[in-house]
C-alpha positions in Angstrom: -27.1 -21.9 0.7 -28.6 -21.8 -2.8 -31.8 -20.4 -2.2 -33.3 -19.8 1.2 -36.8 -20.5 2.1 -38.7 -17.6 0.6 -39.3 -15.0 3.2 -42.5 -12.8 2.3 -42.0 -11.9 -1.2 -38.1 -12.5 -1.3 -36.0 -15.0 -2.6 -32.1 -15.2 -1.7 -29.5 -16.6 -3.6 -25.6 -17.4 -3.1 -24.5 -17.4 -6.7 -25.7 -16.2 -10.0 -25.7 -19.9 -11.1 -28.5 -20.6 -8.6 -31.2 -18.2 -10.1 -33.3 -20.2 -12.6 -33.7 -19.6 -16.3 -37.4 -18.6 -15.7 -36.5 -16.0 -13.3 -34.3 -14.4 -15.8 -36.6 -14.5 -18.6 -39.6 -13.1 -16.4 -37.1 -10.2 -15.2 -35.9 -9.3 -18.7 -33.2 -7.3 -17.4 -30.1 -8.8 -19.4 -30.1 -6.0 -22.0 -28.4 -3.9 -19.4 -24.7 -5.5 -19.3 -24.6 -5.0 -15.3 -27.5 -7.3 -14.8 -26.2 -9.9 -17.3 -25.3 -13.2 -15.9 -22.0 -13.1 -17.7 -21.0 -9.8 -16.1 -22.0 -10.8 -12.8 -20.4 -14.2 -12.9 -17.0 -12.8 -14.1 -16.9 -10.5 -10.9 -18.0 -13.0 -8.6 -15.7 -15.7 -9.8 -12.7 -13.6 -9.7 -13.3 -12.3 -6.1 -13.3 -15.0 -3.5 -12.6 -12.5 -0.8 -16.1 -11.1 -1.4 -19.4 -12.9 -0.2 -21.7 -12.4 -3.1 -25.6 -12.9 -3.1 -28.6 -11.7 -4.9 -32.1 -11.0 -3.9 -35.2 -11.5 -6.2 -38.4 -9.7 -5.0 -41.8 -11.1 -6.2 -45.3 -9.6 -6.5 -48.5 -11.1 -4.8 -48.9 -13.3 -7.7 -45.3 -14.9 -7.0 -43.9 -13.1 -10.3 -40.3 -11.9 -10.1 -40.4 -7.9 -10.3 -37.0 -6.8 -9.0 -33.3 -7.8 -8.7 -30.8 -6.8 -6.2 -26.8 -7.7 -6.4 -25.2 -7.8 -2.8 -21.8 -8.1 -2.0 -20.5 -8.5 1.8 -16.7 -7.1 2.2 -14.3 -6.5 5.2 -13.9 -2.7 5.0 -10.8 -1.2 6.7 -11.1 2.2 7.8 -7.5 2.9 7.7 -7.8 2.4 3.7 -9.8 6.0 3.6 -7.1 8.9 2.8 -9.6 11.8 1.9 -12.0 14.1 4.6 -14.1 11.3 5.1 -11.4 9.6 7.0 -11.5 11.9 10.0 -15.1 11.6 10.3 -15.4 7.9 9.9 -12.5 7.5 12.4 -14.3 9.7 14.9 -17.2 7.5 14.4 -15.0 4.5 14.9 -13.5 5.9 18.0 -16.8 6.6 19.4 -18.2 3.1 18.5 -15.3 1.2 20.1 -15.5 3.3 23.4 -19.2 2.5 23.5 -18.2 -1.5 22.6 -20.6 -1.1 19.5 -17.7 -1.9 16.9 -15.1 -4.6 17.0 -11.9 -3.6 18.5 -9.7 -5.0 16.0 -11.7 -6.5 13.4 -12.5 -4.9 9.8 -16.3 -3.5 9.5 -18.3 -6.2 7.7 -20.1 -4.1 5.3 -23.1 -5.3 3.2 -23.1 -3.3 -0.2 -26.1 -3.3 -2.3 -24.9 -2.1 -5.7 -21.8 -2.7 -7.9 -18.4 -2.4 -5.7 -16.4 -1.9 -8.7 -18.5 0.4 -10.8 -20.1 4.0 -10.2 -23.8 4.5 -10.9 -27.1 2.6 -10.5 -25.9 -0.6 -11.2 -27.3 -2.8 -8.3 -31.0 -2.8 -8.4 -33.2 -3.5 -11.1 -36.9 -3.0 -11.0 -39.4 -4.3 -13.7 -41.6 -1.3 -15.2 -44.9 -0.4 -14.0 -44.0 -1.5 -10.6 -44.6 1.0 -7.4 -40.7 1.6 -7.0 -40.9 2.9 -3.6 -42.6 0.0 -2.4 -40.1 -2.1 -4.0 -37.3 0.0 -2.1 -38.9 -0.6 1.2 -39.5 -4.2 0.3 -35.7 -4.5 -0.6 -34.6 -2.7 2.7 -36.6 -5.4 4.7 -35.3 -8.2 2.6 -31.6 -7.0 3.2 -32.1 -6.8 7.0 -33.8 -10.2 7.1 -31.1 -11.7 4.9 -28.2 -10.3 6.8 -30.0 -11.5 10.2 -30.9 -15.0 9.2 -27.4 -16.2 7.9 -24.1 -16.3 10.1 -22.1 -16.2 6.9 -23.9 -13.0 5.8 -24.1 -11.1 9.0 -23.1 -7.6 8.3 -22.3 -4.4 10.7 -23.5 -2.0 8.3 -25.5 -1.6 4.9 -24.7 0.5 2.0 -26.9 1.2 -0.8 -25.2 2.9 -3.7 -25.1 5.0 -6.1 -28.4 7.0 -6.8 -28.8 9.9 -9.2 -30.9 12.8 -8.2 -33.6 11.9 -10.3 -34.0 8.7 -8.2 -33.9 10.3 -4.7 -37.9 10.7 -4.5 -37.9 7.0 -4.7 -34.7 5.9 -2.5 -35.5 8.5 0.3 -38.1 5.9 1.4 -34.9 4.5 2.9 -34.8 7.2 5.5 -37.7 5.6 7.3 -35.8 2.5 7.9 -32.9 4.6 9.5 -30.8 4.8 6.6 -28.6 8.1 6.2 -28.1 9.9 2.9 -24.6 11.4 2.0 -23.1 12.7 -1.1 -20.1 10.9 -2.6 -17.8 12.0 -5.6 -19.9 12.9 -8.9 -19.6 10.7 -11.7 -18.4 12.5 -14.5 -20.4 12.3 -17.7 -19.6 13.5 -21.2 -22.6 13.7 -23.7 -21.7 12.9 -27.2 -23.0 15.6 -29.5 -24.7 13.9 -32.5 -23.0 16.2 -34.8 -19.5 14.8 -33.8 -19.0 12.1 -36.6 -15.3 12.2 -36.0 -12.8 12.9 -33.2 -11.8 16.0 -35.2 -15.3 17.2 -35.1 -15.1 16.9 -31.3 -11.9 19.1 -31.3 -13.3 21.6 -33.8 -16.3 22.2 -31.1 -13.7 23.1 -28.2 -12.5 26.7 -27.5 -8.9 27.3 -28.7 -7.0 27.2 -25.3 -8.5 23.5 -25.0 -8.0 22.4 -28.5 -4.4 23.4 -27.8 -4.0 21.4 -25.0 -5.4 18.3 -26.8 -3.1 18.9 -29.5 -0.1 19.1 -27.0 -1.3 15.8 -25.2 -1.2 14.0 -28.7 2.1 15.7 -29.4 3.6 14.3 -26.0 2.3 11.1 -26.3 3.1 10.4 -30.2 5.8 7.7 -29.2 3.2 5.9 -27.2 1.8 2.7 -29.3 -1.7 1.6 -28.2 -2.5 -2.2 -28.2 -5.6 -4.0 -28.3 -5.8 -6.6 -25.6 -7.0 -10.0 -26.9 -7.9 -13.4 -25.2 -4.7 -14.3 -27.1 -2.2 -11.9 -25.4 -3.9 -11.3 -22.2 -2.1 -13.8 -20.3 1.3 -12.6 -20.8 0.0 -8.6 -20.1 -1.9 -9.1 -17.1 0.9 -9.1 -14.3 2.2 -5.7 -15.7 -1.3 -4.2 -15.9 -2.1 -5.5 -12.2 1.1 -3.7 -11.0 0.0 -0.5 -12.8 -3.6 -0.9 -11.5 -2.0 -1.0 -8.1 -0.4 2.2 -8.0 -3.7 3.9 -9.3 -5.5 2.0 -6.4 -3.1 3.0 -3.7 -3.3 6.6 -5.0 -7.3 6.8 -4.6 -8.7 8.5 -1.7 -11.2 6.0 -1.2 -11.6 2.2 -2.4 -14.2 -0.1 -1.4 -12.1 -3.0 -2.4 -9.3 -4.0 -4.8 -10.8 -5.2 -8.4 -9.1 -8.7 -9.5 -7.7 -7.9 -13.3 -8.1 -11.7 -13.6 -11.7 -10.7 -14.3 -10.5 -9.3 -17.5 -10.3 -12.5 -19.2 -13.8 -13.5 -18.3 -15.3 -9.9 -19.4 -13.4 -10.3 -22.6 -14.4 -13.8 -23.1 -18.0 -13.3 -22.4 -18.7 -9.6 -23.6 -16.5 -9.5 -26.5 -16.5 -6.2 -28.4 -18.6 -4.7 -25.6 -15.5 -4.7 -23.2 -12.8 -2.2 -24.4 -9.3 -3.3 -23.1 -6.3 -1.5 -24.7 -2.4 -1.4 -23.4 -0.2 1.6 -23.8 3.5 0.8 -24.6 6.6 3.1 -24.7 9.3 0.8 -26.6 8.9 -2.6 -24.9 7.2 -1.5 -21.7 3.6 -1.1 -20.6 3.0 2.3 -19.4 -0.7 2.3 -19.0 -4.1 0.5 -19.7 -7.8 1.5 -20.0 -10.9 -0.6 -19.7 -14.3 0.1 -20.4 -17.8 -1.2 -21.2 -20.4 -0.5 -23.7 -23.6 -0.7 -22.2 -26.8 0.1 -24.3 -25.8 3.7 -25.5 -23.0 4.4 -23.0 -19.3 3.9 -23.0 -18.7 3.4 -19.1 -14.7 3.8 -18.5 -13.8 0.9 -15.8 -10.2 0.7 -14.3 -7.2 2.1 -15.8 -3.4 1.7 -15.0 -0.7 4.3 -15.2 3.0 4.8 -14.7 2.8 8.1 -12.9 6.6 8.4 -13.2 6.0 8.6 -17.3 2.6 10.4 -16.9 3.5 14.2 -17.2 6.2 13.7 -19.7 4.1 11.6 -22.2 0.6 12.9 -21.0 -0.5 9.4 -20.8 -3.8 9.9 -18.7 -4.6 12.9 -20.7 -4.3 10.8 -23.9 -6.4 8.0 -22.4 -9.3 10.3 -22.0 -9.2 11.4 -25.4 -9.0 7.7 -26.5 -12.1 6.8 -24.6 -13.9 9.9 -26.2 -12.8 8.7 -29.6 -14.1 5.3 -28.9 -17.5 6.8 -27.9 -17.7 8.9 -31.0 -16.5 6.0 -33.3 -19.3 3.8 -32.0 -21.9 6.2 -32.2 -23.0 6.1 -28.4 -24.6 8.9 -26.7 -22.9 9.2 -23.4 -19.5 8.6 -21.7 -19.4 7.7 -18.2 -15.9 8.7 -16.7 -16.6 7.6 -13.1 -15.3 9.2 -10.0 -11.9 10.7 -9.3 -9.9 13.6 -11.2 -13.0 15.5 -11.7 -11.3 18.8 -12.7 -9.2 17.1 -15.5 -12.3 15.5 -16.8 -14.3 18.6 -16.9 -11.4 19.9 -18.8 -12.4 17.5 -21.7 -16.0 18.2 -21.5 -17.6 16.1 -18.8 -19.8 17.4 -16.4 -20.8 16.1 -12.8 -23.6 13.8 -12.3 -24.4 13.8 -8.4 -24.4 10.3 -6.8 -26.1 9.7 -3.3 -25.5 6.7 -1.2 -27.4 5.5 2.0 -25.7 3.9 4.9 -27.1 2.4 8.1 -25.3 0.7 11.0 -27.2 -2.1 12.9 -26.7 -1.0 16.3 -29.0 2.1 17.0 -26.5 4.4 19.1 -23.7 4.0 16.5 -26.3 4.6 13.8 -27.2 8.0 15.5 -23.8 8.8 15.8 -23.1 8.0 12.1 -26.0 10.3 11.0 -24.4 13.3 12.8 -20.9 12.8 10.7 -22.6 11.7 7.6 -24.4 15.2 7.5 -20.8 16.7 7.2 -19.6 14.7 4.3 -19.3 16.5 1.0 -17.6 15.6 -2.1 -14.3 17.3 -2.9 -14.6 20.6 -4.6 -13.1 21.2 -7.8 -13.0 24.0 -10.7 -15.4 23.2 -13.3 -13.9 23.7 -16.9 -16.2 24.4 -20.0 -14.0 23.7 -22.9 -16.8 24.0 -25.7 -17.6 26.9 -27.7 -21.2 28.3 -27.0 
């Protein structure tokens, strides 16, 4: 399927490459890296286990007005390790008892959003559009898209991750039997315009937190940090992948494993806008950070950590400060740390940004059971720190 027959106001594409130059030009969405062909192609190319698709919505004049990125994954319920596990396993138990869920197969999950990045990076809507109508039309298009192609059939649909300011638009999905639920927040640090250097950031902190930062630098002083380039990436990737696996295996919740081979494409296509650094003790890689500079933000991407050495050398703590230094030096406005480790991120100044997902199962009874359990899903509580002077 290159491009399906247009249904109502929707076009369906199986690859970024199938979308015409004219559509990209009219949408004019590529100033946001997450809607750039180069970014989408890098992810698509290196994850053959995921079925990628794209939906373009058009207005009554046949003009493209919105774009959505779709991924269909095999979702394994036994991969969840937090409180959500119990809830979903109960849904699974009832669903299988009632023969609504396959007995041994994974759940086919259609995700509208970005599987590997937290935030609103899956749906682009042109300005001056009725966004509520667009969201309704998108929900219809997703349903039709999944039902019209065997390869793209899904058991459930997930639209992710919407900030509170968008909920007056996305709550339209409730009419289509989608159920909202809160997930772990994105931890965001606003870069103060008075911070010209990292020392300015430290000076803004309360003594206790400044001492903590200086201790982390002291513990990590023997670590050497190296820029990863297209020249040296090949030899470093296997060790980086092993470190990433340790972090991924430690995570409470993963929609899928990121293939670090994507880094080669991302570095090649995005250049200085893709941050990639490795951390070395003597001749051994003990960590790495990655990040995307998107407009005025630095978005922390994946990291890898040698947990056995982490405490002794304050590896992760040092990484957080390095992200902050990069954002200050590049005069950016925000630093998105993503989910997980909320408390330690708050200790460096990040505050939670709530994110909401919408989930719907295709089968009516299972969907009703799902609603009851999703109402009980809450983000993991943590103690928010306040490191800055008033």
